[in-house]
C-alpha positions as CSV (number, residue, x, y, z in Angstrom):
1,M,-20.6,18.0,-2.5
2,K,-17.5,19.4,-3.5
3,V,-14.6,17.5,-2.7
4,T,-10.6,18.6,-2.8
5,V,-7.6,16.1,-2.7
6,V,-4.4,17.6,-2.3
7,G,-2.0,15.6,-3.7
8,A,-2.4,13.7,-7.4
9,G,0.0,10.7,-6.5
10,A,-1.0,7.0,-6.4
11,V,-2.9,7.5,-3.3
12,G,-4.6,10.5,-4.1
13,A,-5.5,9.8,-7.8
14,S,-6.8,6.3,-6.4
15,C,-9.0,8.2,-3.3
16,A,-10.5,10.2,-6.4
17,E,-11.1,7.3,-8.6
18,Y,-13.3,5.8,-6.1
19,I,-15.2,8.7,-5.1
20,A,-15.9,8.9,-8.5
21,I,-16.9,5.6,-9.2
22,K,-19.0,5.7,-6.1
23,N,-21.1,8.8,-7.7
24,F,-22.3,10.6,-4.2
25,A,-19.7,13.5,-5.1
26,S,-20.6,15.9,-7.4
27,E,-17.1,17.3,-8.1
28,V,-13.8,16.1,-7.4
29,V,-10.5,18.4,-7.7
30,L,-7.2,17.2,-7.7
31,V,-4.2,19.7,-6.8
32,D,-1.0,19.3,-7.2
33,I,2.4,21.0,-7.4
34,K,4.0,19.1,-10.1
35,E,2.8,21.2,-13.3
36,G,0.4,19.6,-15.3
37,F,-0.2,16.5,-13.6
38,A,-3.3,17.0,-11.9
39,E,-4.7,17.8,-14.9
40,G,-3.3,14.9,-16.6
41,K,-4.5,12.6,-14.0
42,A,-8.1,14.2,-14.0
43,M,-8.5,14.0,-17.6
44,D,-7.6,10.2,-17.7
45,L,-10.1,9.6,-14.9
46,M,-12.4,11.9,-16.6
47,Q,-12.4,9.2,-19.9
48,T,-13.1,6.5,-17.6
49,A,-16.4,8.2,-16.8
50,S,-18.2,6.6,-19.5
51,L,-16.9,3.3,-18.8
52,N,-17.6,3.3,-15.2
53,G,-20.9,4.9,-15.2
54,F,-20.2,7.8,-13.5
55,D,-20.9,12.0,-13.5
56,T,-18.9,13.2,-11.0
57,K,-17.1,16.3,-12.6
58,I,-12.7,15.3,-12.1
59,T,-10.4,18.5,-12.5
60,G,-7.0,19.3,-12.0
61,V,-5.2,22.3,-11.2
62,T,-1.8,23.1,-10.4
63,G,-1.5,24.9,-7.0
64,D,-4.6,27.2,-7.6
65,Y,-6.5,26.5,-4.0
66,S,-9.2,29.3,-5.8
67,K,-10.3,26.2,-7.5
68,T,-10.7,24.3,-4.3
69,A,-13.3,27.2,-3.1
70,D,-16.2,25.9,-0.8
71,S,-15.0,22.4,-0.9
72,D,-17.2,20.3,1.5
73,I,-14.5,18.2,2.6
74,C,-10.6,18.2,1.7
75,V,-8.3,15.3,1.5
76,I,-4.6,15.7,2.2
77,T,-2.4,12.9,1.1
78,S,1.0,15.1,-0.1
79,G,4.1,14.9,0.9
80,I,6.8,12.6,0.1
81,P,5.7,8.8,0.5
82,R,7.9,6.1,2.6
83,K,10.7,4.2,0.5
84,P,12.3,1.1,1.3
85,G,14.0,1.3,5.4
86,M,12.2,4.4,5.7
87,T,9.6,4.4,8.7
88,R,6.8,6.8,8.6
89,E,8.3,8.7,11.7
90,E,11.3,9.7,9.7
91,L,8.6,12.2,7.3
92,I,8.4,14.6,9.6
93,G,10.8,17.0,8.8
94,I,9.8,17.6,5.4
95,N,6.0,16.2,5.9
96,A,5.0,18.8,8.6
97,G,5.9,21.6,6.3
98,I,3.5,20.5,3.6
99,V,0.9,19.5,5.6
100,K,0.4,23.2,7.1
101,S,0.8,25.0,4.2
102,V,-2.3,23.1,2.7
103,A,-4.1,22.9,5.1
104,S,-4.0,26.9,5.9
105,S,-4.8,27.4,1.5
106,L,-7.6,24.9,1.9
107,I,-9.0,26.5,5.5
108,E,-8.6,29.7,3.4
109,Y,-10.6,29.3,0.0
110,S,-13.1,26.8,2.1
111,P,-13.1,27.9,5.7
112,N,-16.2,25.7,7.0
113,T,-14.1,22.3,5.0
114,I,-13.9,19.1,6.9
115,I,-10.3,18.0,6.7
116,I,-9.2,14.2,6.2
117,V,-5.4,13.8,6.7
118,V,-3.9,11.0,5.3
119,S,0.0,12.3,5.2
120,N,2.4,10.4,7.3
121,P,3.2,10.2,10.1
122,M,-0.6,10.6,10.3
123,D,-1.4,10.8,13.8
124,T,1.0,13.7,13.8
125,M,0.1,15.4,10.8
126,T,-3.6,15.2,12.5
127,Y,-2.3,17.2,15.2
128,L,-0.2,19.5,13.8
129,V,-3.6,20.8,11.7
130,H,-5.1,20.8,15.0
131,K,-2.7,23.2,16.7
132,T,-1.8,25.4,13.7
133,T,-5.6,26.2,13.0
134,N,-8.8,27.2,14.1
135,L,-10.8,24.6,13.3
136,P,-13.1,22.7,15.3
137,K,-11.7,19.1,16.3
138,N,-15.2,17.6,14.7
139,R,-13.6,18.6,11.2
140,I,-10.5,17.2,11.2
141,I,-10.1,13.6,10.7
142,G,-6.9,11.3,10.5
143,M,-7.1,8.4,8.2
144,G,-5.0,5.2,9.5
145,G,-7.1,2.7,11.6
146,A,-10.2,2.4,8.3
147,L,-6.6,1.5,6.6
148,D,-5.1,-1.0,9.1
149,S,-8.6,-2.4,10.2
150,A,-8.7,-3.5,6.6
151,R,-5.3,-5.4,6.3
152,F,-6.0,-6.8,9.5
153,K,-9.5,-8.6,8.2
154,Y,-7.6,-9.4,5.2
155,R,-4.8,-11.4,7.6
156,L,-7.8,-12.5,9.5
157,A,-9.7,-13.6,6.1
158,E,-6.4,-15.5,5.6
159,A,-5.7,-17.2,8.8
160,L,-9.5,-18.4,8.9
161,E,-9.9,-20.0,5.3
162,A,-12.8,-17.4,5.3
163,P,-14.4,-15.0,3.1
164,I,-13.8,-11.6,4.0
165,S,-17.4,-10.5,4.3
166,D,-17.7,-12.9,7.0
167,V,-15.1,-11.3,8.9
168,D,-15.3,-8.3,11.2
169,G,-12.2,-6.6,13.2
170,M,-10.9,-2.9,14.2
171,V,-7.3,-1.6,14.8
172,I,-7.2,1.4,16.6
173,G,-3.7,3.2,17.9
174,G,-1.1,5.2,16.5
175,H,-0.6,4.6,12.5
176,S,2.8,3.3,12.8
177,D,4.4,-0.2,12.4
178,T,4.4,-0.6,16.6
179,G,1.7,1.5,17.4
180,M,-0.9,-0.5,15.8
181,V,-3.4,-2.0,18.7
182,P,-5.5,-4.8,16.3
183,L,-8.4,-5.8,18.8
184,T,-8.2,-9.5,18.3
185,S,-10.1,-9.7,21.6
186,H,-13.1,-8.0,19.8
187,A,-12.5,-9.5,16.3
188,T,-15.4,-12.1,14.9
189,R,-16.2,-14.4,12.1
190,N,-19.8,-14.1,11.2
191,S,-20.1,-12.7,15.2
192,V,-18.8,-15.5,16.5
193,K,-15.0,-14.2,18.1
194,V,-12.1,-15.6,16.1
195,S,-10.2,-16.8,19.2
196,E,-12.8,-20.0,18.7
197,F,-11.2,-21.0,15.8
198,L,-7.5,-19.7,16.0
199,S,-5.1,-20.3,18.4
200,E,-3.6,-18.0,20.7
201,E,-0.8,-18.2,18.8
202,R,-1.7,-17.7,15.5
203,L,-4.1,-14.4,16.2
204,Q,-1.3,-13.3,17.9
205,Q,1.2,-14.2,14.6
206,V,-2.2,-11.8,12.6
207,A,-1.8,-8.9,14.5
208,E,1.8,-8.7,13.9
209,D,1.2,-9.3,10.5
210,T,-1.0,-6.6,10.2
211,K,1.3,-4.0,11.9
212,V,4.0,-4.3,9.1
213,G,1.3,-4.4,6.2
214,G,2.3,-1.0,5.0
215,A,6.3,-2.3,5.2
216,T,5.2,-5.3,3.8
217,L,4.1,-3.3,0.9
218,T,6.8,-0.9,0.7
219,K,9.6,-3.7,0.6
220,L,7.5,-5.7,-2.5
221,L,6.5,-2.2,-4.2
222,G,9.4,-0.2,-3.5
223,T,6.8,2.5,-2.7
224,S,3.9,3.2,-0.4
225,A,0.6,1.0,-1.2
226,W,-2.3,2.8,-2.4
227,Y,-5.6,0.8,-3.6
228,A,-6.3,0.0,-0.1
229,P,-5.5,3.7,1.1
230,G,-7.3,5.2,-1.8
231,A,-10.1,3.1,-1.0
232,A,-10.1,3.5,3.2
233,V,-10.0,7.4,2.5
234,S,-13.2,7.4,0.1
235,G,-15.0,5.6,2.5
236,L,-14.7,8.1,5.1
237,V,-15.6,10.5,2.2
238,Q,-18.3,9.0,1.8
239,A,-19.5,8.5,5.4
240,I,-19.5,12.3,5.4
241,A,-20.8,13.3,2.5
242,C,-23.8,10.9,3.2
243,D,-24.0,11.6,6.7
244,Q,-24.0,7.6,6.9
245,K,-22.9,7.4,10.6
246,K,-21.0,4.6,10.3
247,M,-18.1,3.6,12.7
248,Y,-14.4,3.8,12.0
249,P,-11.6,3.9,13.8
250,C,-9.7,7.9,13.4
251,S,-7.0,9.9,14.7
252,T,-8.8,12.5,16.5
253,L,-7.9,14.9,19.3
254,L,-8.8,13.3,22.7
255,E,-9.7,14.6,25.6
256,G,-10.0,12.0,28.6
257,E,-11.6,9.7,26.4
258,Y,-9.1,6.2,26.6
259,N,-7.1,7.9,29.5
260,L,-5.7,10.1,26.9
261,S,-5.5,13.9,26.6
262,D,-3.6,16.7,23.8
263,I,-3.0,13.5,21.6
264,C,-4.7,12.7,18.2
265,I,-4.6,8.7,17.8
266,G,-6.7,6.1,16.2
267,V,-10.0,5.6,18.4
268,P,-13.2,4.5,17.0
269,V,-15.5,7.4,15.8
270,I,-18.8,7.7,14.2
271,L,-18.7,9.8,10.7
272,G,-21.8,12.0,9.5
273,K,-22.3,15.3,7.7
274,N,-20.0,16.8,10.5
275,G,-17.2,15.1,10.3
276,I,-16.9,13.2,14.0
277,E,-20.2,13.0,15.3
278,S,-18.7,11.2,18.3
279,I,-16.0,9.2,20.0
280,V,-16.9,5.7,20.7
281,N,-16.0,4.0,23.9
282,I,-15.7,0.2,23.5
283,P,-13.9,-2.1,26.6
284,L,-10.2,-3.2,26.5
285,S,-8.7,-5.9,27.7
286,D,-5.3,-5.3,30.2
287,A,-2.9,-5.9,27.4
288,E,-5.3,-3.9,24.8
289,K,-4.6,-0.8,27.4
290,A,-1.2,-1.4,27.9
291,H,-0.3,-1.7,23.9
292,M,-2.6,1.6,23.5
293,Q,-0.9,3.3,26.3
294,A,2.8,2.1,25.0
295,S,1.2,3.6,21.5
296,A,0.6,7.1,22.9
297,E,3.7,7.5,24.1
298,G,5.4,6.8,20.7
299,V,2.9,9.0,19.2
300,R,3.8,11.8,21.9
301,K,8.0,11.4,21.1
302,T,6.9,12.0,17.5
303,N,4.8,15.2,18.1
304,G,7.6,16.4,20.6
305,L,9.7,16.7,17.0
306,L,7.1,19.0,15.7
307,E,7.9,22.9,15.5
308,L,4.9,24.5,16.4
């Protein structure tokens, strides 16, 4: 199992680290355009191998995509990160050109690969890869919902004063501060609906805190977060690499599901060796349906800024 991660910044390096520590891949290749940067990150990570007990080989290369040949899974994290006050949508002009070029280079050397898009605005970048490559829809996946759901569960556990292992919840919709749809009606504590423990007002606060989870961290850190995004990507990679058939909310091309078409947006999917094995339709409340439609409108507006 060979995995390529493009972009050796904080998110890409964290992703490579988590993949290596889980020890399911034979090789991880880090690619970056900055001379020596990916090589240095790879060397630093490899020097943790004996300490963390993994045998995954991590290599770094500067812009040489031939070294990524025959990758089973490719992760695109490249692009500029958000700065304080910057929305994910404002990144589109710069990152679209980067993602398009990277996807083309990856597919040249790994035509059978599965691509996971992390670069923001993620739903639009996933849509861009669909529109500019010949990969089937099951092999193009946007990573946003897995991260947003982790942040949702963090906020739920905080509100419940419960261990996070007790909590389950999911966020669908667009990966943006206004587009996320935290499914409070489906959230549970050990199979009991969280509405049994929390007031509607408190649940609404949890949802709002979840939506601005990335912006909150950007304000505190001065740049985008990396630990949770890296862990979220590694979870998707492992589900595919190990054919786990796990359910994650991911950005995928919809063709009528959730009454949406010709759009990439976060919905529950089953991930296995073929990438997206199936899309899972779940019942939504009227409010959640309305939020999902509004989220889709926001994603379409951002998609309209693409120069395809």
